[in-house]
C-alpha positions as CSV (number, residue, x, y, z in Angstrom):
1,M,-27.8,-3.7,37.2
2,S,-29.7,-0.4,36.0
3,A,-27.1,2.6,33.9
4,A,-28.6,6.0,33.5
5,S,-26.5,7.9,30.4
6,F,-27.1,11.3,29.0
7,R,-26.9,11.3,25.4
8,A,-25.9,13.0,22.3
9,V,-25.8,12.0,19.1
10,G,-24.0,14.2,15.8
11,D,-23.3,13.6,12.7
12,T,-19.6,13.5,14.5
13,Y,-18.2,13.0,17.5
14,E,-17.0,16.7,17.7
15,E,-20.4,18.1,17.2
16,A,-22.1,15.7,19.6
17,H,-19.4,16.8,22.3
18,R,-20.2,20.4,21.4
19,V,-23.8,19.9,21.7
20,A,-23.1,17.7,25.0
21,V,-20.9,19.6,27.1
22,E,-23.3,22.9,26.5
23,Q,-26.4,21.7,27.3
24,L,-25.1,19.6,30.8
25,S,-23.3,22.9,31.5
26,K,-25.9,24.4,30.9
27,R,-28.0,22.2,32.9
28,Y,-25.8,22.0,36.1
29,R,-24.4,25.3,35.4
30,Q,-20.4,24.2,36.0
31,P,-18.0,23.3,33.4
32,F,-18.6,20.2,32.1
33,E,-16.1,19.8,29.1
34,T,-13.5,17.2,31.6
35,L,-16.7,15.2,32.3
36,V,-18.8,14.6,29.3
37,E,-16.7,11.3,28.1
38,R,-17.9,10.1,31.3
39,Y,-21.0,10.5,31.3
40,C,-22.9,10.6,27.8
41,A,-22.8,7.9,25.1
42,L,-21.7,10.2,22.4
43,G,-21.2,10.4,18.8
44,T,-22.6,9.3,15.6
45,P,-25.5,6.6,16.6
46,Q,-22.6,4.4,15.3
47,E,-20.6,5.8,18.3
48,C,-23.5,5.8,20.4
49,V,-23.7,1.7,20.6
50,E,-20.6,1.1,21.0
51,R,-21.0,3.3,23.9
52,L,-23.9,1.3,25.5
53,Q,-22.6,-1.9,24.8
54,R,-18.8,-1.4,26.7
55,F,-22.3,-0.4,29.9
56,A,-23.9,-3.9,29.0
57,D,-20.7,-5.3,28.9
58,A,-20.2,-4.5,32.4
59,G,-23.5,-5.7,33.4
60,A,-26.2,-3.2,32.6
61,R,-29.1,-4.8,31.6
62,H,-31.6,-2.0,31.6
63,F,-30.6,2.1,31.0
64,I,-32.1,5.0,31.1
65,L,-31.4,7.3,28.7
66,S,-31.9,10.8,28.4
67,P,-31.0,12.9,25.2
68,L,-29.3,16.3,24.6
69,C,-30.6,18.4,22.6
70,D,-32.4,21.6,22.0
71,I,-36.2,20.6,22.2
72,D,-36.2,21.8,18.6
73,A,-34.3,18.7,18.1
74,L,-35.6,16.1,20.1
75,G,-38.7,14.7,18.1
76,Q,-35.3,14.3,15.3
77,H,-33.2,13.2,17.8
78,L,-35.5,10.0,18.9
79,E,-36.0,9.2,15.6
80,I,-32.3,8.4,15.0
81,Y,-32.5,6.4,18.4
82,A,-35.7,4.6,17.4
83,R,-34.0,3.5,14.1
84,D,-30.8,3.9,14.6
85,I,-29.5,3.3,18.0
86,L,-31.9,1.3,20.3
87,P,-31.9,-2.0,18.0
88,Q,-28.8,-2.7,18.3
89,C,-29.2,-2.7,22.0
90,R,-31.4,-5.7,22.0
């Protein structure tokens, strides 16, 4: 089974939540304030790992992860994922 999940990483859960709501609301032209937790792994890197682990515990073995951030922050976010998140998900 595969799971698709948007990801938003921040120094705090609240920061990541704000970015996720902003990015998804803009992308889909509808409010995501009440939906973002359902569709995203978000928060600190450790909180993202915990969310992805819940997907794995439910049977997911492959993930399609889509970062939610401004384009100028993409490189930094990819480094965080590679260093702090993905190694814990193997």
